[in-house]
C-alpha atoms as a printed R data frame, in Angstrom:
    type eleno elety resid chain resno       x       y       z
1   ATOM     1    CA   LYS     A     1  17.983  13.088  23.249
2   ATOM     2    CA   ALA     A     2  18.399  12.594  19.589
3   ATOM     3    CA   ASN     A     3  21.701  14.116  19.920
4   ATOM     4    CA   GLN     A     4  23.011  11.523  22.312
5   ATOM     5    CA   SER     A     5  26.286  10.150  21.322
6   ATOM     6    CA   GLN     A     6  26.030   7.234  19.100
7   ATOM     7    CA   GLN     A     7  29.197   5.943  20.728
8   ATOM     8    CA   GLN     A     8  27.206   5.208  23.760
9   ATOM     9    CA   LEU     A     9  24.927   2.989  21.789
10  ATOM    10    CA   VAL     A    10  27.295  -0.021  21.164
11  ATOM    11    CA   CYS     A    11  24.704  -2.839  20.360
12  ATOM    12    CA   LEU     A    12  21.274  -3.059  18.801
13  ATOM    13    CA   ASP     A    13  19.511  -3.503  22.110
14  ATOM    14    CA   ASP     A    14  20.802   0.036  23.073
15  ATOM    15    CA   PHE     A    15  18.894   1.616  20.241
16  ATOM    16    CA   GLU     A    16  15.905  -0.380  21.233
17  ATOM    17    CA   ARG     A    17  16.105   0.820  24.814
18  ATOM    18    CA   TRP     A    18  16.571   4.356  23.685
19  ATOM    19    CA   ALA     A    19  13.382   4.198  21.397
20  ATOM    20    CA   LEU     A    20  11.310   2.702  24.359
21  ATOM    21    CA   ALA     A    21  12.112   5.633  26.303
22  ATOM    22    CA   THR     A    22  11.646   8.276  23.610
23  ATOM    23    CA   LEU     A    23   9.178   7.674  20.887
24  ATOM    24    CA   PRO     A    24   5.665   8.760  21.139
25  ATOM    25    CA   ARG     A    25   3.370   5.993  22.563
26  ATOM    26    CA   LYS     A    26   1.265   5.341  19.454
27  ATOM    27    CA   THR     A    27   4.419   5.238  17.170
28  ATOM    28    CA   LEU     A    28   6.325   3.080  19.503
29  ATOM    29    CA   ASP     A    29   3.432   0.534  20.013
30  ATOM    30    CA   TYR     A    30   2.914   0.283  16.364
31  ATOM    31    CA   TYR     A    31   6.608  -0.438  15.717
32  ATOM    32    CA   ARG     A    32   7.130  -2.689  18.643
33  ATOM    33    CA   SER     A    33   3.980  -4.798  19.047
34  ATOM    34    CA   GLY     A    34   3.246  -8.182  17.933
35  ATOM    35    CA   ALA     A    35   0.111 -10.105  17.508
36  ATOM    36    CA   ASN     A    36  -2.172 -10.940  20.411
37  ATOM    37    CA   CYS     A    37  -0.218 -11.917  23.501
38  ATOM    38    CA   GLU     A    38   3.097 -11.583  21.710
39  ATOM    39    CA   ARG     A    39   4.347 -15.040  22.535
40  ATOM    40    CA   THR     A    40   5.836 -15.267  19.059
41  ATOM    41    CA   LEU     A    41   7.306 -11.888  19.327
42  ATOM    42    CA   ARG     A    42   9.296 -12.876  22.328
43  ATOM    43    CA   ASP     A    43  10.136 -16.244  20.822
44  ATOM    44    CA   ASN     A    44  11.600 -14.626  17.648
45  ATOM    45    CA   VAL     A    45  14.376 -13.222  19.712
46  ATOM    46    CA   ASN     A    46  14.686 -15.914  22.504
47  ATOM    47    CA   ALA     A    47  14.856 -18.963  20.020
48  ATOM    48    CA   PHE     A    48  18.315 -17.874  18.883
49  ATOM    49    CA   GLN     A    49  19.608 -18.678  22.495
50  ATOM    50    CA   ASP     A    50  18.584 -22.435  21.903
51  ATOM    51    CA   TRP     A    51  20.904 -22.632  18.903
52  ATOM    52    CA   LEU     A    52  24.602 -22.934  20.364
53  ATOM    53    CA   LEU     A    53  27.849 -22.293  18.401
54  ATOM    54    CA   MET     A    54  30.457 -24.912  18.097
55  ATOM    55    CA   PRO     A    55  33.614 -22.961  17.095
56  ATOM    56    CA   ARG     A    56  36.873 -24.492  15.825
57  ATOM    57    CA   MET     A    57  40.333 -23.144  16.528
58  ATOM    58    CA   LEU     A    58  43.574 -23.051  14.956
59  ATOM    59    CA   VAL     A    59  42.112 -22.597  11.380
60  ATOM    60    CA   GLY     A    60  43.666 -19.160  10.593
61  ATOM    61    CA   VAL     A    61  41.077 -16.268  10.150
62  ATOM    62    CA   ALA     A    62  43.278 -13.347   9.224
63  ATOM    63    CA   ASN     A    63  41.535 -13.088   5.982
64  ATOM    64    CA   ARG     A    64  37.821 -12.809   6.238
65  ATOM    65    CA   SER     A    65  35.060 -11.708   3.914
66  ATOM    66    CA   VAL     A    66  31.266 -10.985   4.830
67  ATOM    67    CA   ALA     A    67  30.410 -10.208   1.248
68  ATOM    68    CA   THR     A    68  27.999 -12.260  -0.568
69  ATOM    69    CA   THR     A    69  25.541 -12.166  -3.521
70  ATOM    70    CA   LEU     A    70  21.729 -11.880  -3.477
71  ATOM    71    CA   LEU     A    71  20.080 -13.253  -6.724
72  ATOM    72    CA   GLY     A    72  23.282 -12.585  -8.518
73  ATOM    73    CA   GLN     A    73  23.741  -9.056  -7.071
74  ATOM    74    CA   PRO     A    74  26.776  -8.456  -4.886
75  ATOM    75    CA   VAL     A    75  26.446  -6.986  -1.514
76  ATOM    76    CA   PHE     A    76  28.785  -5.743   1.211
77  ATOM    77    CA   ALA     A    77  27.340  -8.210   3.811
78  ATOM    78    CA   PRO     A    78  24.397 -10.748   4.240
79  ATOM    79    CA   ILE     A    79  22.467  -8.352   6.323
80  ATOM    80    CA   GLY     A    80  19.661  -6.267   4.575
81  ATOM    81    CA   VAL     A    81  16.901  -4.068   5.571
82  ATOM    82    CA   ALA     A    82  13.375  -5.686   5.907
83  ATOM    83    CA   PRO     A    83  10.332  -4.022   4.691
84  ATOM    84    CA   THR     A    84   8.762  -1.808   7.540
85  ATOM    85    CA   ALA     A    85   5.853   0.482   6.910
86  ATOM    86    CA   MET     A    86   5.245   4.103   7.635
87  ATOM    87    CA   GLN     A    87   8.846   5.145   8.421
88  ATOM    88    CA   ARG     A    88   8.223   8.844   8.596
89  ATOM    89    CA   LEU     A    89   6.675   8.240  11.951
90  ATOM    90    CA   ALA     A    90  10.275   7.732  13.090
91  ATOM    91    CA   SER     A    91  11.838  10.591  11.110
92  ATOM    92    CA   ASP     A    92  11.005  13.611   9.010
93  ATOM    93    CA   ARG     A    93  12.620  11.856   5.929
94  ATOM    94    CA   GLY     A    94  11.581   8.329   6.964
95  ATOM    95    CA   GLU     A    95  12.366   5.858   4.070
96  ATOM    96    CA   LEU     A    96  14.687   8.290   2.210
97  ATOM    97    CA   ASP     A    97  16.915   8.195   5.329
98  ATOM    98    CA   THR     A    98  16.990   4.318   5.347
99  ATOM    99    CA   ALA     A    99  17.466   4.210   1.500
100 ATOM   100    CA   GLU     A   100  20.549   6.370   1.784
101 ATOM   101    CA   ALA     A   101  21.911   4.445   4.790
102 ATOM   102    CA   ALA     A   102  21.479   1.109   3.086
103 ATOM   103    CA   ALA     A   103  23.248   2.312  -0.095
104 ATOM   104    CA   GLU     A   104  26.198   3.647   1.901
105 ATOM   105    CA   ALA     A   105  26.564   0.315   3.891
106 ATOM   106    CA   GLY     A   106  26.342  -1.746   0.578
107 ATOM   107    CA   VAL     A   107  23.417  -3.617   1.610
108 ATOM   108    CA   CYS     A   108  19.976  -4.713   0.315
109 ATOM   109    CA   LEU     A   109  17.082  -2.318   0.853
110 ATOM   110    CA   THR     A   110  13.418  -3.811   0.866
111 ATOM   111    CA   VAL     A   111  10.829  -1.176   0.606
112 ATOM   112    CA   SER     A   112   7.250  -1.630   1.900
113 ATOM   113    CA   THR     A   113   4.130  -1.080  -0.263
114 ATOM   114    CA   ILE     A   114   2.781   1.014   2.442
115 ATOM   115    CA   ALA     A   115   5.620   3.326   2.892
116 ATOM   116    CA   THR     A   116   5.285   7.159   3.500
117 ATOM   117    CA   CYS     A   117   7.522   8.084   0.876
118 ATOM   118    CA   SER     A   118   7.000   7.145  -2.778
119 ATOM   119    CA   LEU     A   119   8.835   4.231  -4.221
120 ATOM   120    CA   GLU     A   120  10.355   6.569  -6.892
121 ATOM   121    CA   SER     A   121  11.683   9.027  -4.238
122 ATOM   122    CA   ILE     A   122  13.105   6.095  -2.295
123 ATOM   123    CA   ALA     A   123  14.838   4.663  -5.480
124 ATOM   124    CA   GLN     A   124  16.356   8.028  -6.019
125 ATOM   125    CA   ALA     A   125  17.633   8.241  -2.427
126 ATOM   126    CA   ASN     A   126  19.050   4.724  -2.774
127 ATOM   127    CA   GLY     A   127  20.986   5.885  -5.841
128 ATOM   128    CA   PRO     A   128  22.053   3.901  -9.061
129 ATOM   129    CA   SER     A   129  24.422   1.655  -7.125
130 ATOM   130    CA   GLY     A   130  21.849   0.679  -4.312
131 ATOM   131    CA   LEU     A   131  20.303  -2.824  -4.507
132 ATOM   132    CA   ARG     A   132  16.786  -2.435  -3.700
133 ATOM   133    CA   TRP     A   133  13.536  -4.953  -3.759
134 ATOM   134    CA   PHE     A   134  10.008  -4.007  -3.414
135 ATOM   135    CA   GLN     A   135   7.765  -5.846  -0.998
136 ATOM   136    CA   LEU     A   136   4.329  -6.318  -2.491
137 ATOM   137    CA   TYR     A   137   0.833  -6.595  -1.007
138 ATOM   138    CA   VAL     A   138  -1.810  -7.735  -3.792
139 ATOM   139    CA   TYR     A   139  -4.778  -5.538  -3.771
140 ATOM   140    CA   LYS     A   140  -8.408  -6.353  -4.626
141 ATOM   141    CA   ASP     A   141  -7.849  -4.005  -7.589
142 ATOM   142    CA   ARG     A   142  -5.503  -6.010  -9.794
143 ATOM   143    CA   GLU     A   143  -5.026  -3.146 -12.236
144 ATOM   144    CA   LEU     A   144  -3.742  -0.891  -9.356
145 ATOM   145    CA   THR     A   145  -1.280  -3.840  -8.327
146 ATOM   146    CA   LYS     A   146  -0.290  -4.230 -12.008
147 ATOM   147    CA   ARG     A   147   0.482  -0.461 -12.359
148 ATOM   148    CA   MET     A   148   2.400  -0.636  -8.974
149 ATOM   149    CA   VAL     A   149   4.572  -3.629 -10.430
150 ATOM   150    CA   SER     A   150   5.308  -1.461 -13.587
151 ATOM   151    CA   ARG     A   151   6.420   1.474 -11.642
152 ATOM   152    CA   VAL     A   152   8.674  -0.709  -9.581
153 ATOM   153    CA   GLU     A   153  10.425  -2.024 -12.536
154 ATOM   154    CA   GLN     A   154  10.967   1.471 -13.946
155 ATOM   155    CA   ALA     A   155  12.209   2.712 -10.845
156 ATOM   156    CA   GLY     A   156  15.163   0.162 -10.871
157 ATOM   157    CA   TYR     A   157  14.032  -2.242  -8.131
158 ATOM   158    CA   LYS     A   158  15.612  -5.740  -8.849
159 ATOM   159    CA   ALA     A   159  13.002  -8.072  -7.226
160 ATOM   160    CA   LEU     A   160   9.549  -8.265  -5.883
161 ATOM   161    CA   VAL     A   161   8.986  -9.764  -2.409
162 ATOM   162    CA   LEU     A   162   5.522 -11.042  -2.337
163 ATOM   163    CA   THR     A   163   4.067 -10.894   1.210
164 ATOM   164    CA   VAL     A   164   1.547 -14.101   1.370
165 ATOM   165    CA   ASP     A   165   0.759 -14.249   5.148
166 ATOM   166    CA   THR     A   166  -1.414 -11.114   5.145
167 ATOM   167    CA   PRO     A   167  -5.013 -11.742   3.758
168 ATOM   168    CA   ILE     A   168  -6.037  -9.449   6.596
169 ATOM   169    CA   PHE     A   169  -4.050  -7.888   9.316
170 ATOM   170    CA   GLY     A   170  -3.405  -9.659  12.480
171 ATOM   171    CA   GLN     A   171  -4.704  -8.433  15.685
172 ATOM   172    CA   ARG     A   172  -2.521  -6.089  17.538
173 ATOM   173    CA   TYR     A   173  -3.762  -5.370  20.978
174 ATOM   174    CA   ALA     A   174  -1.760  -2.144  21.264
175 ATOM   175    CA   ASP     A   175  -2.865  -0.549  17.930
176 ATOM   176    CA   ALA     A   176  -6.481  -1.377  18.702
177 ATOM   177    CA   ARG     A   177  -6.196   0.244  22.183
178 ATOM   178    CA   ASN     A   178  -4.556   3.391  20.700
179 ATOM   179    CA   GLY     A   179  -6.806   3.616  17.813
180 ATOM   180    CA   PHE     A   180  -3.530   3.664  15.620
181 ATOM   181    CA   GLY     A   181  -3.841   5.666  12.334
182 ATOM   182    CA   LEU     A   182  -1.439   7.828  10.395
183 ATOM   183    CA   PRO     A   183  -1.450  11.497  11.531
184 ATOM   184    CA   GLY     A   184  -3.037  13.842   8.882
185 ATOM   185    CA   HIS     A   185   0.439  15.153   7.349
186 ATOM   186    CA   LEU     A   186   1.379  11.694   6.281
187 ATOM   187    CA   LYS     A   187  -0.066   9.519   3.374
188 ATOM   188    CA   MET     A   188   0.481   6.059   1.770
189 ATOM   189    CA   ALA     A   189   2.813   7.713  -0.624
190 ATOM   190    CA   ASN     A   190   2.917   4.940  -3.217
191 ATOM   191    CA   PHE     A   191  -0.866   5.550  -3.954
192 ATOM   192    CA   GLU     A   192  -0.873   9.384  -4.158
193 ATOM   193    CA   ALA     A   193  -0.180   9.124  -7.843
194 ATOM   194    CA   GLU     A   194  -3.205   6.906  -8.303
195 ATOM   195    CA   GLY     A   195  -5.372   9.260  -6.878
196 ATOM   196    CA   GLY     A   196  -7.706   6.650  -5.367
197 ATOM   197    CA   LYS     A   197  -8.900   5.701  -1.688
198 ATOM   198    CA   GLU     A   198  -5.730   3.673  -1.240
199 ATOM   199    CA   ALA     A   199  -3.770   6.780  -0.472
200 ATOM   200    CA   GLU     A   200  -6.216   8.174   1.899
201 ATOM   201    CA   GLY     A   201  -7.099   4.902   3.816
202 ATOM   202    CA   MET     A   202  -4.721   5.607   6.708
203 ATOM   203    CA   GLY     A   203  -4.345   9.449   6.428
204 ATOM   204    CA   GLY     A   204  -6.081  12.265   7.929
205 ATOM   205    CA   SER     A   205  -7.301  10.784  11.240
206 ATOM   206    CA   ASP     A   206  -6.612   8.174  13.750
207 ATOM   207    CA   GLY     A   207  -8.508   4.971  14.268
208 ATOM   208    CA   GLY     A   208 -11.988   5.023  15.776
209 ATOM   209    CA   SER     A   209 -13.166   4.164  19.154
210 ATOM   210    CA   ASP     A   210 -14.487   0.763  18.296
211 ATOM   211    CA   GLY     A   211 -11.304  -1.244  19.088
212 ATOM   212    CA   VAL     A   212 -10.337  -1.506  15.419
213 ATOM   213    CA   SER     A   213  -7.095   0.287  14.378
214 ATOM   214    CA   ALA     A   214  -7.250   2.362  11.083
215 ATOM   215    CA   LEU     A   215  -4.526  -0.023   9.771
216 ATOM   216    CA   THR     A   216  -6.815  -3.034  10.120
217 ATOM   217    CA   ARG     A   217  -9.664  -1.341   8.642
218 ATOM   218    CA   TYR     A   218  -7.617  -0.274   5.722
219 ATOM   219    CA   SER     A   219  -6.246  -3.696   4.960
220 ATOM   220    CA   SER     A   220  -9.596  -5.442   5.146
221 ATOM   221    CA   GLN     A   221 -11.140  -2.790   2.609
222 ATOM   222    CA   LEU     A   222  -8.215  -3.234   0.106
223 ATOM   223    CA   PHE     A   223  -6.158  -6.298   0.438
224 ATOM   224    CA   ASP     A   224  -7.203  -9.492  -1.574
225 ATOM   225    CA   THR     A   225  -8.318 -12.032   1.114
226 ATOM   226    CA   ASN     A   226  -8.535 -14.803  -1.799
227 ATOM   227    CA   LEU     A   227  -5.009 -14.697  -2.813
228 ATOM   228    CA   SER     A   228  -3.825 -18.231  -3.931
229 ATOM   229    CA   TRP     A   229  -1.105 -20.047  -6.103
230 ATOM   230    CA   ALA     A   230  -2.962 -19.142  -9.085
231 ATOM   231    CA   ASP     A   231  -2.468 -15.274  -8.384
232 ATOM   232    CA   VAL     A   232   1.305 -16.084  -7.614
233 ATOM   233    CA   LYS     A   233   1.461 -17.464 -11.226
234 ATOM   234    CA   TRP     A   234  -0.313 -14.193 -12.488
235 ATOM   235    CA   LEU     A   235   2.170 -12.003 -10.778
236 ATOM   236    CA   THR     A   236   5.180 -13.922 -12.380
237 ATOM   237    CA   GLU     A   237   3.587 -13.366 -15.752
238 ATOM   238    CA   ILE     A   238   3.115  -9.458 -15.474
239 ATOM   239    CA   SER     A   239   6.541  -8.860 -14.075
240 ATOM   240    CA   LYS     A   240  10.018  -9.200 -15.385
241 ATOM   241    CA   LEU     A   241  11.361  -9.339 -12.018
242 ATOM   242    CA   PRO     A   242  12.298 -12.334 -10.054
243 ATOM   243    CA   ASP     A   243  10.115 -13.024  -7.050
244 ATOM   244    CA   ALA     A   244  11.052 -13.918  -3.526
245 ATOM   245    CA   GLN     A   245   8.676 -15.452  -0.815
246 ATOM   246    CA   LEU     A   246   6.864 -17.566  -3.305
247 ATOM   247    CA   ALA     A   247   6.514 -21.305  -3.792
248 ATOM   248    CA   LEU     A   248   9.330 -22.656  -6.058
249 ATOM   249    CA   ASP     A   249   6.955 -24.524  -8.351
250 ATOM   250    CA   SER     A   250   5.362 -21.112  -9.252
251 ATOM   251    CA   GLY     A   251   8.582 -19.919 -10.538
252 ATOM   252    CA   ALA     A   252  10.324 -18.294  -7.361
253 ATOM   253    CA   SER     A   253  13.917 -17.313  -7.343
254 ATOM   254    CA   ALA     A   254  14.017 -17.382  -3.470
255 ATOM   255    CA   ILE     A   255  12.182 -18.012  -0.310
256 ATOM   256    CA   TRP     A   256  11.932 -15.525   2.489
257 ATOM   257    CA   VAL     A   257  11.310 -17.166   5.770
258 ATOM   258    CA   SER     A   258   9.407 -14.903   7.984
259 ATOM   259    CA   ASN     A   259   6.384 -14.828  10.442
260 ATOM   260    CA   HIS     A   260   5.876 -10.950   9.718
261 ATOM   261    CA   GLY     A   261   7.736  -9.950  12.762
262 ATOM   262    CA   ALA     A   262   5.320 -11.924  14.847
263 ATOM   263    CA   ARG     A   263   2.558  -9.402  14.014
264 ATOM   264    CA   GLN     A   264   0.017 -11.747  12.229
265 ATOM   265    CA   LEU     A   265  -0.673 -14.956  13.919
266 ATOM   266    CA   ASP     A   266   0.541 -15.517  17.596
267 ATOM   267    CA   THR     A   267   2.127 -18.797  18.659
268 ATOM   268    CA   VAL     A   268   3.496 -19.523  15.489
269 ATOM   269    CA   PRO     A   269   7.152 -21.006  15.611
270 ATOM   270    CA   ALA     A   270  10.020 -18.536  15.720
271 ATOM   271    CA   SER     A   271  11.425 -17.697  12.287
272 ATOM   272    CA   ILE     A   272  14.870 -19.327  13.210
273 ATOM   273    CA   ASP     A   273  13.047 -22.640  14.458
274 ATOM   274    CA   THR     A   274  11.508 -23.191  10.933
275 ATOM   275    CA   LEU     A   275  14.470 -22.506   8.876
276 ATOM   276    CA   PRO     A   276  16.321 -25.946   8.981
277 ATOM   277    CA   ALA     A   277  13.042 -27.798   7.566
278 ATOM   278    CA   ILE     A   278  12.708 -25.217   4.819
279 ATOM   279    CA   VAL     A   279  16.428 -25.413   3.741
280 ATOM   280    CA   SER     A   280  16.054 -29.080   3.716
281 ATOM   281    CA   ALA     A   281  12.721 -28.970   1.504
282 ATOM   282    CA   VAL     A   282  14.302 -26.452  -0.808
283 ATOM   283    CA   SER     A   283  17.458 -28.711  -1.237
284 ATOM   284    CA   GLY     A   284  19.624 -25.961  -2.809
285 ATOM   285    CA   ARG     A   285  17.278 -25.011  -5.512
286 ATOM   286    CA   ALA     A   286  16.901 -21.410  -4.354
287 ATOM   287    CA   GLU     A   287  18.332 -18.839  -2.068
288 ATOM   288    CA   ILE     A   288  16.728 -18.651   1.449
289 ATOM   289    CA   TYR     A   289  16.486 -15.411   3.425
290 ATOM   290    CA   LEU     A   290  15.340 -14.899   7.150
291 ATOM   291    CA   ASP     A   291  13.854 -12.246   9.215
292 ATOM   292    CA   GLY     A   292  12.641 -12.047  12.748
293 ATOM   293    CA   GLY     A   293  14.328 -11.433  16.139
294 ATOM   294    CA   ILE     A   294  17.847 -10.838  14.843
295 ATOM   295    CA   ARG     A   295  19.651  -8.615  17.413
296 ATOM   296    CA   THR     A   296  23.477  -9.799  17.406
297 ATOM   297    CA   GLY     A   297  26.141 -10.744  15.036
298 ATOM   298    CA   THR     A   298  25.944 -14.345  16.548
299 ATOM   299    CA   ASP     A   299  22.266 -14.390  15.575
300 ATOM   300    CA   VAL     A   300  23.316 -13.610  11.905
301 ATOM   301    CA   LEU     A   301  25.830 -16.434  11.889
302 ATOM   302    CA   LYS     A   302  23.624 -18.933  13.379
303 ATOM   303    CA   ALA     A   303  21.149 -18.276  10.430
304 ATOM   304    CA   LEU     A   304  23.804 -18.518   7.862
305 ATOM   305    CA   ALA     A   305  25.085 -21.733   9.296
306 ATOM   306    CA   LEU     A   306  21.500 -23.085   9.169
307 ATOM   307    CA   GLY     A   307  21.172 -22.264   5.523
308 ATOM   308    CA   ALA     A   308  20.187 -18.621   5.137
309 ATOM   309    CA   ARG     A   309  21.777 -16.718   2.340
310 ATOM   310    CA   ALA     A   310  21.060 -13.543   4.188
311 ATOM   311    CA   VAL     A   311  18.969 -11.939   7.041
312 ATOM   312    CA   PHE     A   312  17.027  -8.834   7.160
313 ATOM   313    CA   LEU     A   313  16.617  -6.323  10.066
314 ATOM   314    CA   GLY     A   314  13.340  -4.854  10.896
315 ATOM   315    CA   ARG     A   315  12.794  -3.125  14.083
316 ATOM   316    CA   PRO     A   316  16.422  -2.333  14.778
317 ATOM   317    CA   VAL     A   317  16.437  -0.228  11.726
318 ATOM   318    CA   LEU     A   318  13.472   1.447  12.836
319 ATOM   319    CA   TRP     A   319  15.187   2.202  16.419
320 ATOM   320    CA   GLY     A   320  18.226   3.614  14.499
321 ATOM   321    CA   LEU     A   321  15.972   5.717  12.171
322 ATOM   322    CA   SER     A   322  14.112   7.177  15.155
323 ATOM   323    CA   HIS     A   323  17.376   7.920  16.992
324 ATOM   324    CA   SER     A   324  19.252   9.949  14.220
325 ATOM   325    CA   GLY     A   325  17.713   9.281  10.805
326 ATOM   326    CA   ARG     A   326  20.188   8.209   8.183
327 ATOM   327    CA   SER     A   327  23.252   8.048  10.521
328 ATOM   328    CA   GLY     A   328  21.320   6.137  13.044
329 ATOM   329    CA   VAL     A   329  20.340   3.383  10.399
330 ATOM   330    CA   ARG     A   330  23.934   3.291   9.163
331 ATOM   331    CA   ARG     A   331  25.159   2.814  12.712
332 ATOM   332    CA   VAL     A   332  22.771  -0.061  13.281
333 ATOM   333    CA   LEU     A   333  23.889  -1.761   9.987
334 ATOM   334    CA   ASP     A   334  27.548  -1.219  10.791
335 ATOM   335    CA   ILE     A   335  27.237  -2.771  14.243
336 ATOM   336    CA   ALA     A   336  25.355  -5.763  12.967
337 ATOM   337    CA   ILE     A   337  27.975  -6.185  10.158
338 ATOM   338    CA   LYS     A   338  30.976  -5.748  12.671
339 ATOM   339    CA   GLU     A   339  29.543  -8.177  15.042
340 ATOM   340    CA   LEU     A   340  29.107 -10.729  12.259
341 ATOM   341    CA   ASP     A   341  32.603 -10.451  11.297
342 ATOM   342    CA   LEU     A   342  33.783 -10.736  14.878
343 ATOM   343    CA   ALA     A   343  31.559 -13.777  15.454
344 ATOM   344    CA   MET     A   344  32.928 -15.511  12.346
345 ATOM   345    CA   ALA     A   345  36.518 -14.745  13.587
346 ATOM   346    CA   LEU     A   346  35.852 -16.338  16.910
347 ATOM   347    CA   SER     A   347  34.236 -19.268  15.329
348 ATOM   348    CA   GLY     A   348  36.747 -20.171  12.777
349 ATOM   349    CA   GLU     A   349  34.870 -19.053   9.804
350 ATOM   350    CA   THR     A   350  36.394 -17.007   7.057
351 ATOM   351    CA   CYS     A   351  33.704 -16.551   4.445
352 ATOM   352    CA   ALA     A   352  29.970 -15.644   4.887
353 ATOM   353    CA   ARG     A   353  29.072 -17.692   1.909
354 ATOM   354    CA   THR     A   354  30.322 -20.896   3.126
355 ATOM   355    CA   VAL     A   355  29.551 -21.096   6.988
356 ATOM   356    CA   ARG     A   356  29.636 -24.718   7.787
357 ATOM   357    CA   PRO     A   357  26.235 -26.197   9.118
358 ATOM   358    CA   GLU     A   358  28.109 -28.063  11.851
359 ATOM   359    CA   LEU     A   359  28.824 -24.755  13.465
360 ATOM   360    CA   VAL     A   360  25.510 -24.734  15.195
361 ATOM   361    CA   VAL     A   361  23.630 -27.388  17.202
362 ATOM   362    CA   HIS     A   362  20.367 -27.202  18.887
363 ATOM   363    CA   ARG     A   363  20.456 -27.100  22.702
364 ATOM   364    CA   ARG     A   364  18.148 -30.222  22.939
365 ATOM   365    CA   ARG     A   365  20.790 -32.197  20.922
366 ATOM   366    CA   MET     A   366  23.418 -31.324  23.320
367 ATOM   367    CA   LYS     A   367  21.441 -32.411  26.357
368 ATOM   368    CA   SER     A   368  20.547 -35.756  24.598
369 ATOM   369    CA   LYS     A   369  24.269 -36.643  24.500
370 ATOM   370    CA   LEU     A   370  24.858 -36.195  28.071
């Protein structure tokens, strides 16, 4: 099945359908599932349909550019790779395949703390020209966190993306039912060099029979549940890198709008629905990024019109990775970029950096005018 022609996979949903029919149950459920009853998981995708495009015509769209910059670094398109954990469950090379594909596509790669390849090996695969950021969980062991940040800087990552919505992991029914844990041949690769319990916390066996996944047990033992704005300030003091997804008053360079792929707290708003208020509050003082539910080029365009500088793909990258490794990820990125370019052309937009806010209107506003 993995050799199925990629020409038959013409949109991101095609890759998802392939993964749903092919991946082992535990891997599929870990990647696919959201928190609790998965209402927000569904809303993340469906909410984009409530934002309508209002294209303009006869403006000339022969010369278009999807290029942009992120924190001053040029990228081919405003579509990046979101941090997703344990990618060697999807392919033998895991994060290395994804890193190579992101570099080839010229887009930003964000690497998870709990990757199954080391941050150094991922950096090498991403190459000297790749733009890469590192998603950081803060551990109770602050010296461990400090050493991790130092390694990130030395490996050529350009920013830290601090995850602040995970003092503990949300409840994911599928992982609990499956007793999800890493198979014995995989490790938390970023911690192997440290030689501590962090590397072993998810390796060697599946979760127990008590309805708690190994991942939940791991996070509860090691993640700092008392993370506060004081700790954000501490992080900015120990790192020379700019920080994403922090409060601006704590020295952030950007804000990343996310509900963690709907995997933490169910029934929170869809990411796209929270974007306008955040853009208004930031008022141009920093770049804003978005993830959650993006499946088409029109989704990307709507996010740009609502004020996002770029969007990041999570699950679609995993589906491409599971299908055919590096080439599958590259195909997913290429489809998203081409769909964005087409949506721009049909909407009368010629530059991804200057998409006009009036391009989108919420369905409720349209009804109110009737």
